[in-house]
C-alpha positions in Angstrom: -8.8 -201.0 -288.4 -11.2 -198.4 -288.3 -12.6 -197.3 -284.7 -16.2 -195.7 -284.4 -16.8 -193.8 -281.6 -20.1 -192.9 -279.9 -20.5 -189.7 -277.9 -22.3 -189.5 -274.9 -22.6 -189.9 -271.4 -23.1 -193.5 -269.7 -26.3 -194.4 -267.9 -30.1 -194.6 -268.0 -30.8 -191.1 -267.3 -29.0 -190.0 -270.3 -29.8 -192.5 -272.6 -31.7 -190.7 -274.8 -30.7 -186.8 -274.4 -29.7 -184.6 -277.5 -25.9 -185.0 -276.3 -26.3 -188.9 -276.7 -26.9 -189.2 -280.5 -23.3 -190.8 -280.8 -24.2 -193.5 -278.8 -27.4 -194.2 -280.3 -25.7 -194.3 -283.9 -23.2 -196.9 -282.3 -25.7 -198.8 -280.8 -27.8 -198.8 -284.3 -24.7 -200.0 -286.3 -24.3 -202.8 -283.7 -28.0 -203.6 -283.0 -28.4 -203.5 -287.4 -25.2 -205.8 -288.0 -25.6 -209.7 -286.8 -21.4 -209.9 -286.5 -21.1 -207.3 -283.8 -20.9 -209.4 -280.7 -22.4 -207.9 -277.6 -19.8 -205.2 -276.2 -17.1 -205.9 -273.7 -15.5 -203.5 -270.9 -12.0 -202.5 -271.9 -10.7 -198.6 -272.1 -12.5 -197.0 -269.8 -15.3 -197.6 -272.5 -18.1 -200.3 -273.8 -16.4 -201.8 -276.7 -17.4 -204.2 -279.9 -15.3 -205.4 -282.5 -15.9 -206.8 -286.1 -15.0 -207.7 -289.5 -16.3 -205.5 -292.2 -15.5 -206.1 -295.8 -12.7 -207.8 -294.7 -11.7 -204.7 -292.8 -11.5 -204.7 -288.7 -13.8 -201.9 -287.0 -14.1 -201.4 -283.1 -17.4 -199.4 -281.8 -16.7 -197.6 -279.1 -19.2 -195.8 -276.4 -16.8 -194.2 -273.5 -17.7 -194.7 -270.4 -16.1 -191.5 -268.6 -18.8 -188.8 -269.3 -18.2 -186.6 -272.1 -15.4 -184.3 -271.1 -13.2 -187.5 -270.8 -14.3 -189.3 -273.7 -10.6 -188.6 -275.2 -8.5 -191.2 -272.4 -10.8 -194.0 -273.5 -10.3 -193.2 -277.5 -6.1 -192.4 -276.7 -5.9 -195.8 -275.2 -7.6 -198.2 -277.5 -5.7 -196.1 -280.8 -2.7 -196.5 -278.9 -3.1 -200.4 -278.5 -4.6 -201.0 -281.7 -1.9 -199.2 -283.9 -5.2 -197.0 -285.0 -3.8 -193.5 -286.5 -6.4 -190.3 -286.8 -7.4 -190.8 -290.6 -8.9 -194.5 -289.3 -10.9 -192.7 -286.5 -14.9 -191.4 -286.6 -16.5 -189.8 -284.3 -20.0 -189.5 -284.4 -21.6 -186.5 -282.4 -24.2 -184.0 -281.9 -24.0 -181.0 -283.2 -25.5 -177.6 -282.1 -24.4 -175.5 -286.0 -26.7 -177.6 -288.0 -30.2 -177.9 -288.7 -32.3 -181.2 -286.7 -31.9 -184.5 -288.8 -28.7 -183.0 -290.9 -25.8 -184.8 -291.5 -22.6 -183.4 -292.3 -18.8 -185.3 -292.7 -15.3 -183.8 -292.5 -11.9 -184.2 -290.9 -10.1 -182.4 -288.4 -11.1 -178.5 -288.0 -12.3 -176.9 -284.6 -14.5 -178.7 -282.1 -17.3 -175.6 -281.7 -16.8 -175.7 -277.7 -17.8 -179.3 -277.7 -16.1 -180.8 -274.5 -16.1 -184.5 -276.2 -14.1 -183.4 -279.2 -12.0 -181.3 -277.0 -10.8 -184.4 -275.2 -10.1 -186.6 -278.0 -8.4 -183.8 -279.9 -5.8 -183.7 -276.5 -5.6 -187.3 -276.1 -4.7 -187.8 -279.8 -2.3 -185.0 -280.3 -4.5 -183.3 -283.2 -7.7 -182.5 -284.4 -7.3 -184.6 -287.6 -10.2 -187.6 -286.9 -13.2 -188.2 -288.7 -16.1 -186.3 -287.5 -19.7 -187.1 -288.1 -21.7 -183.9 -287.1 -25.3 -185.1 -286.5 -27.3 -181.7 -286.4 -29.8 -181.6 -283.1 -30.6 -177.9 -283.5 -29.8 -174.8 -281.3 -32.1 -173.9 -278.7 -31.4 -169.6 -280.0 -30.3 -168.9 -276.6 -26.5 -169.9 -276.0 -27.5 -170.1 -271.9 -29.6 -172.6 -272.5 -27.5 -174.9 -274.2 -26.3 -177.2 -271.7 -29.9 -178.1 -270.3 -31.4 -178.4 -274.2 -28.5 -181.2 -274.6 -28.7 -182.6 -271.8 -32.7 -183.0 -272.7 -34.3 -185.9 -273.5 -35.5 -185.4 -277.9 -39.0 -185.1 -277.8 -41.7 -186.9 -279.5 -42.3 -184.6 -282.1 -38.1 -185.2 -283.2 -38.5 -188.8 -283.0 -39.1 -189.4 -286.8 -35.9 -187.3 -287.8 -34.1 -189.1 -285.2 -34.8 -192.4 -286.6 -34.2 -191.1 -289.9 -30.9 -190.4 -288.8 -30.5 -193.5 -287.1 -31.2 -195.6 -289.9 -29.3 -193.8 -292.0 -26.3 -193.7 -290.3 -26.3 -197.1 -289.6 -27.6 -199.1 -293.0 -24.6 -197.5 -294.7 -21.7 -197.9 -291.9 -19.8 -200.5 -294.6 -19.5 -197.5 -297.3 -17.4 -196.1 -294.1 -14.8 -199.4 -293.5 -15.0 -199.8 -297.7 -15.1 -197.0 -299.2 -14.2 -194.0 -296.7 -16.0 -191.3 -294.5 -16.3 -188.6 -297.6 -17.8 -191.7 -299.4 -20.2 -192.6 -296.6 -21.3 -189.2 -296.1 -22.4 -188.6 -299.2 -24.6 -191.6 -299.1 -25.9 -190.9 -295.4 -27.5 -187.2 -297.0 -28.7 -188.9 -300.0 -30.5 -191.8 -297.6 -32.0 -189.5 -295.2 -33.5 -187.1 -298.4 -34.5 -190.0 -299.5 -36.5 -190.8 -296.7 -38.0 -187.7 -296.0 -39.5 -187.8 -299.4 
């Protein structure tokens, strides 16, 4: 079984924030796939479960606010006995250019409170991260306001490219693993730009 976690903050106020791109990706996967049922509430999260190419996939949007995301992830991982190497977290990344997507396993959390919480609750940093670049405001004092503000209209084209590319290729993630998925997403994004 795979656990795909989108990070964000619950509620309409935050729905279009840069910090919520993880939620947006998981929603795009759920909306684009015929076999994912409507979300239901469990583990202090919204979840949806389906079989993808013969493998069970659990989509999750923690509803605890970003800083406590690990509570939901830890509870689901324990309940379903999902090891960290089968957990993929989609999140915003200040240190990548807008629209750039990188996949990695483990590593630091670069001050991202959602990742910190997940690491604390899993007891390891060795889960997969799909890092979605949102750019940096240029001043670290502006980071909080920046991530909690909505994407600008001028950014919508690359946001759409990322959502379509990450959602359309999610089956690669469950069939071939996170590294193959990362390569395919990068190829798709480049192709859409061209």
